[in-house]
ROSE-596622 format. One record per atom (N, C-alpha, C, O): residue number from 1; atom name; residue in one letter; z, x, y. Coordinates in steps of 0.2 Angstrom, whole numbers. Each point is the difference from the previous one (the first is absolute). Layout:
<balos>
  mivex  doro  voke     pz     px     py
    NUM    CA     a      Z      X      Y
...
</balos>
This chain:
<balos>
  mivex  doro  voke     pz     px     py
      1     N     m    -46     29   -148
      1    CA     m     -4      2      6
      1     C     m      3     -3      6
      1     O     m      1     -6      1
      2     N     v      1     10      4
      2    CA     v      3     -3      6
      2     C     v     -4      3      6
      2     O     v     -2      5      0
      3     N     k      1    -10      5
      3    CA     k     -5      2      6
      3     C     k      4     -2      6
      3     O     k      3     -6      1
      4     N     y     -3     10      4
      4    CA     y      3     -1      6
      4     C     y     -3      4      6
      4     O     y     -4      4     -1
      5     N     e      6     -6      7
      5    CA     e     -3      3      6
      5     C     e      3      7      1
      5     O     e      6      0      0
      6     N     l    -10      5      2
      6    CA     l      3      6      3
      6     C     l      3     -1      7
      6     O     l     -4     -2      4
      7     N     t     10      4     -3
      7    CA     t      3     -1      6
      7     C     t      0      7      4
      7     O     t      2      5     -4
      8     N     p     -3     -4     10
      8    CA     p      0      6      3
      8     C     p      7      3      2
      8     O     p      3     -3      4
      9     N     n     -1      8     -7
      9    CA     n      7      3      1
      9     C     n     -1      6      4
      9     O     n      4      2      4
     10     N     y    -10      2     -5
     10    CA     y     -1      6      3
     10     C     y     -5      0      5
     10     O     y     -3      5      3
     11     N     n      1    -11     -1
     11    CA     n     -6     -1      5
     11     C     n      3     -5      5
     11     O     n      4     -3     -1
     12     N     s     -7      4      7
     12    CA     s      2     -4      6
     12     C     s     -2     -7      0
     12     O     s      2     -4      4
     13     N     r     -6      2     -9
     13    CA     r     -2     -7      0
     13     C     r      5     -4     -2
     13     O     r      5      2     -4
     14     N     k     -5     -8      6
     14    CA     k      5     -5     -2
     14     C     k     -1     -3     -7
     14     O     k      4     -2     -4
     15     N     s    -11      2      2
     15    CA     s     -2     -3     -6
     15     C     s     -7      2     -1
     15     O     s     -4      2      4
     16     N     f      2     -2    -11
     16    CA     f     -7      1     -1
     16     C     f     -4     -7     -2
     16     O     f     -6      0     -2
     17     N     y      9     -5      4
     17    CA     y     -3     -7      0
     17     C     y     -3     -1     -7
     17     O     y     -6     -3      0
     18     N     q      9      4     -5
     18    CA     q     -2     -1     -7
     18     C     q     -7      3     -2
     18     O     q     -4     -2     -4
     19     N     k      2      7      8
     19    CA     k     -6      4     -2
     19     C     k      1      6     -4
     19     O     k     -4      3     -3
     20     N     a     11     -2      2
     20    CA     a      2      6     -5
     20     C     a      5     -3     -5
     20     O     a      5     -2      2
     21     N     m     -8      2     -8
     21    CA     m      4     -3     -6
     21     C     m      2      5     -5
     21     O     m     -4      4     -2
     22     N     i     10     -5     -1
     22    CA     i      2      4     -6
     22     C     i      0     -4     -6
     22     O     i      3     -5      0
     23     N     e     -5      8     -5
     23    CA     e      0     -3     -7
     23     C     e      4      5     -5
     23     O     e     -3      5     -1
     24     N     e      8     -7     -2
     24    CA     e      4      4     -5
     24     C     e     -3     -3     -6
     24     O     e      1     -5     -2
     25     N     k     -4     10     -2
     25    CA     k     -2     -1     -7
     25     C     k      4      3     -5
     25     O     k      0      7     -1
     26     N     g      4    -10     -2
     26    CA     g      5      2     -5
     26     C     g      5      4      4
     26     O     g      2     -2      5
     27     N     t      1      7     -9
     27    CA     t      6      4      4
     27     C     t     -3      6      3
     27     O     t      4      4      3
     28     N     n    -10     -1     -5
     28    CA     n     -2      6      2
     28     C     n     -5      1      5
     28     O     n     -2      5      2
     29     N     k     -1    -11      0
     29    CA     k     -6      0      4
     29     C     k      0     -4      6
     29     O     k      2     -6     -1
     30     N     i     -3      8      7
     30    CA     i      0     -4      6
     30     C     i     -7      1      3
     30     O     i     -2      6      1
     31     N     c     -1    -11      1
     31    CA     c     -7      0      3
     31     C     c      1     -3      7
     31     O     c      3     -5      2
     32     N     l     -7      8      3
     32    CA     l     -1     -2      7
     32     C     l     -7     -3      1
     32     O     l     -5      3     -2
     33     N     y      5     -9      4
     33    CA     y     -6     -3      2
     33     C     y      0     -1      8
     33     O     y      4     -3      3
     34     N     s    -10      5      0
     34    CA     s     -1     -1      7
     34     C     s     -6     -4      1
     34     O     s     -5      2     -3
     35     N     y      6     -7      6
     35    CA     y     -6     -5      1
     35     C     y     -3     -2     -7
     35     O     y     -6     -1     -1
     36     N     n     11     -1     -4
     36    CA     n     -2     -2     -6
     36     C     n     -4      5     -4
     36     O     n     -3     -2     -5
     37     N     t      3      9      6
     37    CA     t     -3      5     -3
     37     C     t      5      5     -3
     37     O     t      4      2      4
     38     N     l     -4      0    -10
     38    CA     l      4      5     -3
     38     C     l     -1      6      4
     38     O     l     -6      3     -1
     39     N     v     11      0      4
     39    CA     v     -2      7      4
     39     C     v      5      5     -3
     39     O     v     -2      6      1
     40     N     a      7     -7     -4
     40    CA     a      5      5     -2
     40     C     a      4     -3     -6
     40     O     a      2     -6      0
     41     N     e      1     11     -4
     41    CA     e      5     -2     -5
     41     C     e      4      6     -1
     41     O     e     -2      6      1
     42     N     i      8     -7     -3
     42    CA     i      5      5     -2
     42     C     i      3     -1     -7
     42     O     i      1     -6     -2
     43     N     d     -1     11     -2
     43    CA     d      3      1     -6
     43     C     d      7      2      1
     43     O     d      2      5      2
     44     N     k      3    -10     -2
     44    CA     k      7      1      1
     44     C     k      3      5     -4
     44     O     k      5      4      2
     45     N     e     -7     -4     -9
     45    CA     e      3      5     -4
     45     C     e     -1      7      1
     45     O     e      4      5      0
     46     N     n    -11     -3      2
     46    CA     n     -2      7      2
     46     C     n      0      1      8
     46     O     n     -1      6      2
     47     N     k      3    -11      2
     47    CA     k      0      0      7
     47     C     k     -7      3      3
     47     O     k      0      5      4
     48     N     k     -5     -8     -7
     48    CA     k     -7      3      2
     48     C     k     -4     -6      3
     48     O     k      1     -6     -3
     49     N     a     -4      7      8
     49    CA     a     -4     -5      4
     49     C     a     -8      1     -1
     49     O     a     -2      6      0
     50     N     i     -1    -11     -1
     50    CA     i     -8      0      1
     50     C     i     -2     -4      5
     50     O     i      2     -6      1
     51     N     v     -6      9      4
     51    CA     v     -2     -4      6
     51     C     v     -8     -1     -2
     51     O     v     -3      5      0
     52     N     y      1    -11      0
     52    CA     y     -7     -1     -2
     52     C     y     -5      0      6
     52     O     y     -5      3     -1
     53     N     t      7     -5      7
     53    CA     t     -4      0      5
     53     C     t      4     -1      7
     53     O     t      6     -3      0
     54     N     t     -9      5      5
     54    CA     t      3     -1      7
     54     C     t     -5     -3      5
     54     O     t     -3      3      4
     55     N     y      1    -10     -5
     55    CA     y     -5     -3      3
     55     C     y      1      0      8
     55     O     y     -5      2      4
     56     N     s     11     -3     -2
     56    CA     s      0      0      8
     56     C     s      7      3      2
     56     O     s      4      2     -5
     57     N     q     -3     -2     11
     57    CA     q      6      3      3
     57     C     q      6     -5     -2
     57     O     q      6      3     -2
     58     N     t     -7     -9      1
     58    CA     t      6     -5     -2
     58     C     t      1      1     -7
     58     O     t      6      0     -2
     59     N     t    -11      1     -2
     59    CA     t      2      1     -7
     59     C     t      3      7     -1
     59     O     t      5      0     -4
     60     N     l     -7      5      7
     60    CA     l      4      6      0
     60     C     l      7      0      2
     60     O     l      5      3     -3
     61     N     r     -4     -7      8
     61    CA     r      7     -2      2
     61     C     r      4     -3     -5
     61     O     r      6      1     -1
     62     N     h     -9     -6     -3
     62    CA     h      3     -3     -5
     62     C     h      2      5     -6
     62     O     h      6      0     -3
     63     N     i    -11      4      2
     63    CA     i      1      5     -6
     63     C     i      6      5      2
     63     O     i      4      1     -4
     64     N     k     -4      1     10
     64    CA     k      6      5      2
     64     C     k      6     -3      0
     64     O     k      5      3     -2
     65     N     e     -4    -10      4
     65    CA     e      6     -3      0
     65     C     e      2     -1     -8
     65     O     e      6      1     -1
     66     N     f    -10     -3     -3
     66    CA     f      1     -1     -7
     66     C     f      3      6     -3
     66     O     f      4      0     -4
     67     N     l     -8      6      5
     67    CA     l      3      6     -3
     67     C     l      6      2      3
     67     O     l      5      3     -4
     68     N     k     -3     -3     10
     68    CA     k      6      2      3
     68     C     k      6     -5     -3
     68     O     k      5      3     -2
     69     N     q     -7     -9      1
     69    CA     q      6     -4     -2
     69     C     q      1      1     -8
     69     O     q      6     -2     -2
     70     N     n    -10      5     -1
     70    CA     n      1      2     -7
     70     C     n      2      7     -1
     70     O     n     -1      3     -6
     71     N     g      2      1     11
     71    CA     g      3      7      0
     71     C     g     -5      5     -1
     71     O     g      1      6     -2
     72     N     l     -8     -8      4
     72    CA     l     -5      5     -1
     72     C     l     -2      2      7
     72     O     l     -1     -4      4
     73     N     k      0     11     -3
     73    CA     k     -2      2      7
     73     C     k     -8      2      0
     73     O     k     -3     -1      5
     74     N     k      1      5    -10
     74    CA     k     -7      2     -1
     74     C     k     -3     -4     -5
     74     O     k      3     -2     -5
     75     N     w    -10      2      6
     75    CA     w     -4     -3     -5
     75     C     w     -7      3     -1
     75     O     w     -2      3      5
     76     N     n      0     -3    -11
     76    CA     n     -7      2     -1
     76     C     n     -5     -6      0
     76     O     n      2     -4     -4
     77     N     k     -7      5      7
     77    CA     k     -5     -6      0
     77     C     k     -5      1     -6
     77     O     k     -3      5     -2
     78     N     t      4    -11     -2
     78    CA     t     -5      0     -6
     78     C     t     -4     -7      0
     78     O     t      3     -5      1
     79     N     i     -9      6     -1
     79    CA     i     -4     -6      1
     79     C     i     -3     -2     -7
     79     O     i     -3      5     -4
     80     N     k      3    -11      2
     80    CA     k     -2     -2     -7
     80     C     k     -7     -4      2
     80     O     k     -3     -2     -5
</balos>
């Protein structure tokens, strides 16, 4: 399990100031945490994303950045 900060590549922000973290679980799963809450994950094998919640505008910004960096443009919102 590897955990690191999401850096803004497609956003005008200089940093997300450790409020958006990525955790790689195994070889096929990447999870996004925004403000220490799991908000999205990607199954790398199937290239499918699950977005659990969009609490705020900032969290939505983190999710969009996360999806773009992983080659995904559209997503379906699924709430658990």
